[in-house]
C-alpha positions in Angstrom: 22.8 1.3 -20.2 25.7 2.2 -18.0 25.3 3.9 -14.6 21.7 4.8 -15.6 22.9 6.4 -18.9 21.4 5.1 -22.1 23.7 4.6 -25.0 23.7 7.5 -27.4 22.4 10.0 -24.8 25.4 12.4 -25.3 25.1 12.5 -29.1 21.3 13.0 -28.8 21.7 15.8 -26.4 24.2 17.6 -28.8 21.7 17.1 -31.7 18.9 18.4 -29.5 20.8 21.6 -28.6 21.9 22.2 -32.2 18.4 21.6 -33.5 17.3 24.8 -31.6 20.5 26.8 -31.5 22.7 25.8 -34.4 24.1 29.2 -35.3 24.6 30.2 -31.6 26.5 27.0 -31.0 28.8 27.5 -34.0 29.6 31.0 -32.7 30.2 29.6 -29.2 32.6 26.9 -30.4 34.5 29.4 -32.5 34.7 31.8 -29.5 35.9 29.0 -27.2 38.6 28.1 -29.7 39.8 31.7 -29.8 39.7 32.1 -26.0 41.6 28.8 -25.5 44.3 29.7 -28.1 44.7 33.2 -26.6 45.2 31.7 -23.1 47.7 29.1 -24.4 49.7 31.6 -26.4 50.7 33.5 -23.3 53.6 31.1 -22.6 54.9 31.6 -26.2 55.2 35.3 -25.6 56.7 34.8 -22.2 59.6 32.9 -23.8 60.1 35.7 -26.3 60.0 38.4 -23.6 62.7 36.7 -21.6 65.0 35.5 -24.4 64.5 38.5 -26.8 64.0 41.4 -24.4 64.9 40.7 -20.8 68.2 38.9 -21.3 69.5 41.2 -24.0 68.2 44.2 -22.1 70.3 43.3 -19.1 73.4 43.2 -21.3 72.8 46.0 -23.8 70.3 48.3 -22.0 66.5 48.9 -22.4 66.9 51.2 -25.5 68.3 48.4 -27.6 65.3 46.2 -27.2 62.5 48.8 -26.7 61.0 48.5 -30.1 60.9 44.7 -29.9 59.5 44.9 -26.4 56.7 47.3 -27.5 55.9 45.1 -30.5 55.6 42.0 -28.3 53.5 43.8 -25.7 51.1 45.2 -28.3 50.7 41.7 -29.9 50.1 40.1 -26.5 47.5 42.8 -25.6 45.7 42.4 -28.9 45.5 38.6 -28.4 44.4 38.9 -24.8 41.7 41.4 -25.9 40.4 39.0 -28.5 40.4 36.3 -25.8 38.4 38.5 -23.4 35.9 39.4 -26.1 35.6 35.7 -27.1 35.1 34.7 -23.5 32.4 37.3 -22.9 30.7 36.3 -26.2 30.4 32.6 -25.5 29.6 33.1 -21.9 26.6 35.3 -22.8 25.4 33.1 -25.6 25.7 29.9 -23.5 23.5 31.5 -20.8 20.8 31.9 -23.5 21.4 28.5 -25.0 21.4 26.8 -21.6 18.2 28.3 -20.3 16.5 28.0 -23.7 17.4 24.3 -24.0 15.9 23.7 -20.5 12.8 25.6 -21.6 12.4 23.3 -24.6 13.0 20.3 -22.5 10.3 21.3 -20.0 7.9 22.1 -22.9 8.5 18.8 -24.6 8.2 16.9 -21.3 4.9 18.5 -20.4 3.5 18.2 -23.9 4.4 14.5 -23.9 3.0 14.1 -20.4 -0.4 15.3 -21.6 -0.4 12.5 -24.2 0.5 9.6 -21.9 -2.0 7.0 -20.9 -3.4 6.8 -17.3 -1.4 3.6 -17.0 1.8 5.6 -16.9 0.8 7.6 -13.9 -0.6 4.5 -12.2 2.8 2.8 -12.5 5.2 5.8 -11.8 5.6 7.6 -8.5 4.5 11.3 -8.9 7.5 12.4 -6.9 9.8 10.6 -9.3 8.2 12.3 -12.3 8.6 15.7 -10.5 12.3 14.9 -9.9 12.7 14.7 -13.7 11.4 18.3 -14.0 13.6 19.6 -11.2 16.7 17.6 -10.4 17.4 16.0 -13.7 16.8 19.3 -15.6 19.1 21.1 -13.2 21.8 18.5 -13.8 21.4 19.1 -17.5 21.8 22.9 -16.8 25.2 22.3 -15.1 26.3 20.0 -18.0 25.4 22.4 -20.8 26.2 25.7 -19.0 29.4 24.7 -17.2 30.9 21.3 -18.0 30.6 21.2 -21.8 32.2 24.6 -22.5 34.9 23.9 -20.0 35.7 20.5 -21.5 35.8 21.9 -25.1 38.1 24.7 -23.9 40.3 22.3 -21.9 40.7 19.9 -24.8 41.8 22.8 -27.1 44.1 24.1 -24.5 45.7 20.7 -23.8 46.3 20.1 -27.6 47.7 23.7 -28.0 50.0 23.4 -24.9 51.4 20.0 -26.0 52.1 21.4 -29.5 54.0 24.3 -28.0 55.8 22.1 -25.6 57.0 19.9 -28.5 58.0 23.2 -30.3 60.2 24.3 -27.4 61.7 21.0 -26.1 61.1 17.4 -26.9 63.0 16.2 -23.8 61.0 18.2 -21.3 57.8 17.2 -23.1 58.5 13.5 -22.4 58.5 14.3 -18.7 55.1 16.0 -19.0 53.8 13.0 -21.0 54.9 10.6 -18.2 53.2 12.6 -15.5 50.2 13.1 -17.7 49.7 9.4 -18.0 49.9 9.1 -14.2 47.3 11.9 -13.8 44.9 10.4 -16.3 45.1 7.0 -14.6 44.3 8.5 -11.2 41.6 10.7 -12.7 39.9 7.7 -14.4 39.8 5.8 -11.2 38.5 8.5 -8.9 36.4 10.4 -11.4 34.8 7.2 -12.6 33.8 6.2 -9.1 32.5 9.7 -8.4 30.4 9.7 -11.6 28.9 6.3 -10.6 27.8 7.6 -7.2 26.7 10.9 -8.6 24.3 9.0 -10.8 23.1 6.9 -7.8 22.6 10.2 -5.9 20.2 11.4 -8.5 18.2 8.1 -8.2 18.2 8.3 -4.4 17.1 12.0 -4.5 14.2 11.1 -6.8 13.0 8.4 -4.4 13.3 10.7 -1.4 11.4 13.4 -3.0 8.7 11.0 -4.0 8.4 9.8 -0.4 8.2 13.4 0.9 5.4 14.2 -1.5 3.5 11.1 -0.3 4.0 12.1 3.3 2.8 15.6 2.7 -0.4 14.4 1.0 -1.0 11.8 3.6 -0.4 13.8 6.8 -3.9 13.3 8.1 -3.7 9.6 7.7 -0.3 9.5 9.3 -1.5 11.3 12.4 -4.8 9.4 12.7 -2.9 6.1 12.7 0.0 7.4 14.8 2.4 6.4 12.0 4.8 9.3 12.7 7.7 7.1 14.0 7.4 4.6 11.2 7.4 7.5 8.7 10.5 8.9 10.3 12.3 5.5 10.1 11.3 5.1 6.4 12.6 8.6 5.7 15.8 8.2 7.6 16.5 5.0 5.6 16.0 6.8 2.3 17.9 9.9 3.6 20.8 7.6 4.8 21.0 6.1 1.3 21.1 9.6 -0.3 23.8 10.6 2.2 25.8 7.5 1.4 25.7 8.1 -2.3 26.3 11.8 -2.1 29.1 11.4 0.5 30.9 8.7 -1.5 30.5 10.7 -4.8 31.9 13.9 -3.2 34.6 12.0 -1.3 36.0 10.6 -4.5 35.5 14.0 -6.2 37.1 16.0 -3.4 40.1 13.6 -3.2 40.8 13.9 -6.9 41.7 17.6 -7.0 44.4 17.5 -4.3 46.0 14.3 -5.7 46.2 15.8 -9.2 47.4 19.1 -7.8 50.3 17.3 -6.0 51.2 15.3 -9.0 51.3 18.5 -11.0 53.5 20.1 -8.3 55.8 17.1 -8.5 56.0 17.5 -12.3 56.7 21.2 -11.8 59.6 20.4 -9.5 61.1 17.7 -11.8 60.9 20.0 -14.9 62.5 22.8 -12.8 65.4 20.6 -11.8 65.9 19.0 -15.3 65.6 22.3 -17.0 68.1 24.1 -14.7 70.6 21.3 -15.3 70.0 21.6 -19.1 70.6 25.3 -19.0 73.7 25.0 -16.7 75.2 22.3 -18.9 74.3 24.1 -22.1 72.3 21.1 -23.3 71.1 21.1 -26.9 67.3 21.5 -27.4 65.6 19.0 -29.6 62.3 20.9 -30.0 60.6 21.7 -33.3 62.0 25.2 -33.2 65.5 23.9 -34.0 68.6 22.5 -32.4 69.6 25.5 -30.3 70.6 25.5 -26.7 67.9 25.4 -23.9 67.5 29.0 -22.7 66.1 30.5 -19.5 63.1 31.7 -21.4 62.3 28.2 -22.6 62.5 26.8 -19.1 60.3 29.6 -17.6 57.7 29.2 -20.4 57.8 25.4 -20.1 57.1 25.7 -16.3 54.2 27.9 -17.0 52.9 25.5 -19.6 53.3 22.6 -17.2 51.3 24.5 -14.6 48.5 25.2 -17.1 48.6 21.7 -18.3 48.2 20.1 -14.9 45.5 22.6 -13.9 43.6 22.0 -17.1 43.7 18.2 -16.6 42.5 18.7 -13.0 39.6 20.9 -14.0 38.6 18.5 -16.7 38.7 15.5 -14.4 36.5 17.3 -11.9 33.9 17.7 -14.5 33.6 13.9 -15.2 31.1 13.4 -12.3 29.1 16.4 -13.3 29.0 15.2 -16.9 27.9 11.7 -15.8 25.2 13.3 -13.6 24.0 15.5 -16.4 23.9 12.7 -18.9 22.0 10.5 -16.4 19.5 13.4 -16.1 19.3 13.8 -19.8 18.7 10.0 -20.1 15.8 10.2 -17.7 14.4 13.3 -19.5 14.7 11.7 -22.9 13.1 8.6 -21.4 10.0 10.6 -20.5 9.9 12.3 -23.9 10.2 8.8 -25.5 7.4 7.3 -23.6 4.7 5.8 -25.9 1.8 8.2 -26.2 -1.7 7.0 -25.7 -2.8 5.3 -28.9 -5.9 6.6 -30.6 -7.1 5.0 -33.9 -10.5 6.6 -33.6 -12.0 8.5 -36.5 -15.6 9.1 -35.3 -16.0 12.6 -33.9 -18.6 14.4 -31.8 -20.3 17.5 -33.4 -23.1 20.0 -32.7 -26.1 19.1 -34.7 -29.5 20.3 -35.9 -32.4 18.3 -37.3 -33.5 18.7 -40.9 -37.2 18.8 -41.8 -37.0 15.1 -42.8 -35.6 14.2 -39.3 -32.0 13.7 -40.5 -29.1 15.5 -38.8 -26.7 18.1 -40.1 -23.6 19.5 -38.5 -23.6 23.1 -37.3 -20.9 25.3 -35.7 -22.9 26.5 -32.7 -24.1 24.8 -29.5 -27.7 23.5 -30.0 -28.0 21.0 -27.1 -28.2 18.2 -29.7 -25.0 16.2 -30.3 -24.3 13.8 -33.1 -21.6 11.2 -34.0 -19.9 12.2 -37.2 -19.0 8.9 -38.8 -16.9 9.1 -42.1 -16.9 6.0 -44.3 -13.7 5.4 -46.3 -15.3 2.9 -48.6 -17.5 5.4 -50.4 -16.2 8.7 -48.9 -19.5 9.5 -47.3 -20.3 10.9 -43.9 -23.2 9.8 -41.7 -24.6 11.5 -38.6 -26.2 9.6 -35.7 -27.7 11.2 -32.6 -25.7 10.9 -29.3 -28.2 9.2 -27.0 -26.1 7.5 -24.4 -26.8 3.9 -25.2 -23.9 1.8 -23.9 -23.4 -2.0 -24.3 -20.6 -4.2 -23.0 -20.3 -7.7 -24.5 -18.1 -10.4 -23.0 -15.4 -8.1 -21.8 -12.2 -9.5 -20.3 -9.6 -7.2 -18.9 -6.5 -7.2 -16.7 -4.0 -4.5 -15.8 -1.3 -6.9 -16.6 -1.0 -10.2 -18.4 -0.9 -12.3 -15.2 -4.3 -11.6 -13.7 -7.7 -10.8 -15.1 -9.6 -8.1 -13.2 -12.8 -8.5 -15.2 -14.1 -11.7 -16.6 -16.8 -12.1 -19.2 -18.7 -8.8 -18.3 -21.8 -8.2 -20.3 -24.3 -5.4 -19.6 -26.3 -2.6 -21.3 -27.5 0.9 -20.3 -30.4 2.4 -22.3 -30.6 6.2 -22.7 -31.7 7.8 -19.5 -31.2 4.6 -17.4 -29.3 4.6 -14.1 -27.0 1.5 -13.7 -25.4 0.9 -10.3 -22.3 -1.3 -9.5 -22.0 -2.7 -6.0 -19.5 -5.1 -4.5 -16.5 -5.4 -2.3 -13.3 -3.4 -2.9 -11.3 -4.9 -5.8 -14.4 -6.4 -7.4 -13.9 -4.4 -10.6 -16.4 -1.6 -10.2 -14.1 1.3 -11.0 -12.3 -0.7 -13.7 -15.6 -0.9 -15.7 -15.9 2.9 -15.8 -12.2 3.2 -16.7 -12.9 1.0 -19.8 -15.9 3.1 -20.8 -13.6 6.2 -20.7 -10.9 4.2 -22.6 -8.3 4.9 -20.0 -7.4 1.3 -20.8 -8.2 -0.7 -23.9 -9.7 -4.2 -23.7 -8.1 -7.3 -25.2 -11.3 -9.2 -25.6 -15.0 -8.3 -26.0 -16.8 -5.2 -27.3 -18.0 -1.9 -25.8 -20.5 -0.1 -28.0 -21.7 3.5 -27.6 -24.9 4.3 -29.5 -24.0 1.2 -31.6 -20.5 2.4 -32.4 -17.5 0.4 -31.2 -15.8 2.8 -28.8 -12.4 1.9 -30.4 -13.6 3.8 -33.5 -14.4 7.0 -31.5 -11.7 9.5 -31.0 -10.7 9.5 -27.3 -11.1 13.2 -26.7 -14.5 13.1 -28.3 -15.5 10.1 -26.3 -14.5 11.6 -23.0 -16.2 14.9 -23.9 -19.5 13.0 -24.0 -18.9 11.5 -20.6 -19.1 13.4 -17.3 -17.4 12.0 -14.2 -17.6 12.8 -10.5 -15.0 11.1 -8.5 -14.7 10.3 -4.8 -11.3 12.1 -4.7 -11.9 15.7 -5.9 -9.2 17.6 -7.6 -9.5 21.3 -7.6 -6.9 23.5 -9.3 -5.3 26.8 -8.3 -7.7 29.5 -9.5 -11.1 31.0 -8.7 -14.2 28.9 -8.0 -15.5 30.1 -11.4 -12.3 28.8 -13.1 -12.7 25.4 -11.5 -16.4 25.1 -12.6 -15.5 26.3 -16.1 -12.8 23.5 -16.2 -15.7 21.3 -17.4 -16.3 23.5 -20.4 -13.6 26.1 -21.2 -15.9 28.3 -23.3 -18.7 28.4 -20.8 -20.0 31.8 -19.9 -20.3 33.0 -16.3 -24.0 32.6 -16.5 -23.7 28.9 -17.6 -21.3 28.3 -14.7 -23.6 29.8 -12.2 -26.5 27.8 -13.6 -24.5 24.6 -13.3 -23.6 25.6 -9.6 -27.3 26.0 -8.9 -28.1 22.7 -10.5 -25.5 21.1 -8.3 -26.8 22.8 -5.1 -23.5 24.7 -4.8 -24.6 28.2 -5.5 -25.7 29.1 -2.0 -22.4 28.2 -0.2 -20.3 29.7 -3.0 -22.0 33.1 -2.6 -21.2 33.0 1.1 -17.4 32.7 0.3 -15.3 35.9 0.8 -15.3 36.7 -2.9 -18.1 34.5 -4.1 -17.4 32.9 -7.4 -14.1 34.9 -7.6 -12.7 33.3 -4.4 -9.2 32.0 -5.0 -8.7 28.3 -4.3 -5.2 26.9 -3.5 -3.9 23.6 -2.2 -6.6 21.5 -3.9 -9.3 23.6 -2.3 -8.0 23.0 1.2 -10.1 26.0 2.6 -13.3 24.2 1.7 -15.0 21.2 3.3 -15.1 17.8 1.5 -18.7 18.3 0.8 -18.2 21.8 -0.7 -15.4 20.5 -2.9 -17.6 17.7 -4.1 -20.4 20.1 -4.9 -18.0 22.2 -7.1 -16.9 19.0 -8.9 -20.6 18.2 -9.6 -21.0 21.7 -10.9 -18.0 21.2 -13.1 -19.5 18.1 -14.6 -22.9 19.8 -14.9 -21.5 22.7 -17.0 -20.2 20.2 -19.6 -23.8 18.9 -20.0 -22.7 15.4 -21.0 -25.4 12.8 -21.9 -23.6 10.1 -19.9 -22.5 10.5 -16.3 -20.2 8.3 -14.1 -20.5 8.8 -10.4 -17.6 7.0 -8.6 -18.5 6.7 -4.9 -19.0 10.5 -5.0 -20.7 10.6 -1.5 -18.6 8.0 0.3 -16.3 10.5 2.1 -18.8 13.1 3.3 -21.1 13.2 6.3 -24.8 12.2 6.2 -26.2 15.8 6.3 -23.9 17.0 3.5 -24.6 13.8 1.6 -28.3 14.8 1.3 -27.3 18.1 -0.2 -24.8 16.4 -2.6 -27.2 13.7 -3.4 -29.8 16.3 -4.4 -27.3 18.0 -6.6 -26.5 14.6 -8.3 -30.1 13.8 -8.7 -30.5 17.1 -10.6 -27.5 16.2 -12.7 -28.7 12.7 -13.5 -32.1 13.7 -14.9 -32.4 12.6 -18.5 -28.9 11.1 -18.7 -27.5 7.6 -18.8 -25.8 7.2 -15.4 -23.3 4.7 -14.1 -23.1 4.8 -10.3 -20.4 3.0 -8.2 -22.2 2.7 -4.8 -20.7 3.0 -1.4 -23.9 3.5 0.4 -26.5 1.1 -1.0 -29.4 3.5 0.0 -28.3 5.8 -2.9 -28.9 3.1 -5.6 -32.4 1.9 -4.6 -34.0 3.8 -7.4 -31.6 2.4 -10.1 -33.0 0.8 -13.2 -30.5 -2.0 -12.8 -28.0 -3.0 -10.1 -25.0 -5.1 -10.9 -23.4 -7.0 -8.1 -19.7 -7.8 -8.8 -17.4 -10.3 -7.1 -13.9 -11.0 -8.2 -14.4 -9.5 -11.6 -17.7 -11.2 -12.4 -21.3 -10.1 -12.4 -22.9 -12.5 -10.0 -26.3 -10.8 -9.6 -28.3 -8.2 -11.6 -31.7 -6.7 -11.3 -33.7 -3.9 -9.7 -33.5 -3.3 -5.9 -36.8 -5.1 -5.2 -35.8 -8.1 -7.4 -32.4 -8.5 -5.7 -34.0 -8.2 -2.3 -36.4 -11.0 -3.2 -33.5 -13.2 -4.3 -31.9 -12.9 -0.9 -28.5 -13.3 -2.3 -25.3 -11.3 -1.9 -27.1 -7.9 -2.5 -29.6 -8.8 0.2 -26.8 -9.5 2.7 -25.0 -6.3 1.8 -28.1 -4.2 2.0 -29.4 -5.6 5.3 -26.0 -5.1 6.8 -26.0 -1.5 5.5 -29.3 -0.7 7.1 -27.5 -0.5 10.5 -25.5 2.5 9.1 -28.6 4.6 8.4 
C-alpha cells in the first residue's frame, strides 16, 4: 500500500467500470481519440495554410490559391466538426457512466454493510464509514468524470504532437524533448508531493467528520459536564491537521502550474529564436517530411504545437493529485466492499407449523402462532420438525472480544420455557455479552449454546434472531411514522396487529394523543418524544414480532420512576408466557425472576431466586440492600 492506495486499485476500478458500462466505455475511448486527433491536426493545417496559401497568395494573388485555400478550410471544418461531435458524445456518455458507477458503488457498499458482523461497527467509527459514502465516493467521481478522460486525451494528444513535430523538424523536436524532460522532472516532484498530502487530507477529513458526528450525538453530555472548551480544543487539533494537509497539498499543486507554464514559455522563446535563425539562414530541415528548407509555416506550426504540448503536460500534471485522491477513495471503498461478511453455516430454519392428529408437526405457509425448527438431515435426506419452546442452555462458555482477554469464563446456565432469568453485576461484568452470544452477534470459541436442544451454530442467523425479541436501553427509532416504527418488528404486520402490540406495551394511550396519532412522523431518532415514550414504542416493536424469547437489556435504566412503572407494566405484559433474559439496572425489577445470576469479572459467582440470594447475604444481598436507598 502506497499513500493509502492498495496495489491493483486502478486496474480493479477500470474492470469495475467496464463490468457495468463496457460498450459505453469503448465508445467514449473512440470519441476521445477522435477529439484528440482533431485538436492536434490543427497545427498541420496551419502549416499548409501558411506555406501553400498565405505565402504564395502574397506573391501571386488570392485567385491563384483560392481553390486550395477552400479545400483546406473545408477539410479543417470537417475535422473540427467531427471533434466537436466526439467531444459532446464522450462528455454526455461519461456523465452517465460516472453517476452510474457511483450508484453501483453505493449499492454495493450498502448491501455489503448489511452483511457485516456487529464487530465491524464496534471497531470502526461511524463518521469514518460515512466519509466513505461521501468524500471517498466524491473523489472517485472526480477521477472518473474529469481526470481519466483528460489523461487519456492528453496522452493521445502528446503522442500525436510529438509525431507531427518529428514530421516537421527533428532539430526543433530535440529542443522540445529537452524541455519536456525538465517539465516531467518538476511535475513528478511537485505532483507527487501534492498527491501524498491529498491522500492525507482524505484521512484527516474522515477523522474530523467522525468527531463532528460524535459531538452532535453527545451535545447533552458535553453541556452537562461543561466539556465545551475541551471539545473545541480537540476539534481545533483535528481541523488544524486537516488544514495542514490541505494547505500543503494545494501549495504544491498551485505552485506546479505556474512553474510548468514558465518552462513552457521559455521553450516557446527558444524555439522562436532557433526557428527564426533557421529560416533566416535557409537551414535544411531534417524532419520526416523530407530534406527541404525550414519555412515560416513550419515555425509557426511548431510554435503552436509547442504551446499545446506544454499546456497538455501542465494539465496532465495537475491531475496527478486528483488521481491519487480518487484512487485512495476507491481503495477505501473497495476495502469496505471486501470486508468479510458475517459467516453463517446454519441450516436449521424457522417455519410456521400446525399439529397433526398424532401430535407431530407439519409446515404451513400461514401464521398460526405455532413455530417449529425445520431440521434437514443430510445423512438420509429427511426433515424433522421440533416445536420452538424457548429452552436455552449455555455450557462452559468462554469468550473474549479479542485474543488477549476473556470477557466470559466458564459460563453455564439454563432457561426453561417461560422462565425469567436475570443478570446482575457491575459494569463490565459480562451481562450484555451473554445476550450478544445468544443472538450470535459474536461466535464462541469454547463451549456450547443450545436452543431447544439445537446448537445455535446450526441455526441460520436470520431465523435465530427472528425468534428473539430485544428491548435495549438505547432506543433507535427511524424516520417514518409511529406505525412504521412499530411494524419494524414484523414487516407484514397489519395496522390492527401494530395497534394491539402498542396496547400490550402500554403505548396506545400516548400515541393517540400525538398530533397525527399512529401516523405522526418521527425524525431525529424520535427526538420529539420523551425517553419513556420512545421506550414504549420499542417494546411495542418487540411485541408485534411475538417472539418466544425476549431479551431486556436495562430497558428502564434511563427513565424516571413514574414512567418506569408504565414501561414495566408494558414489559410484564410482553414477558407473559415467554422465556426472558433481563439485564437489571434496578434490582427491584428482578425480584420475581425464576433465577438471578450474579456476575463478576466474567464469572457467575452467585445464582438462585431473590429470597435464596438474600439469605446467602453475599454480593447480591449487598447490592440489593444498597439499592433499597434508591426506592
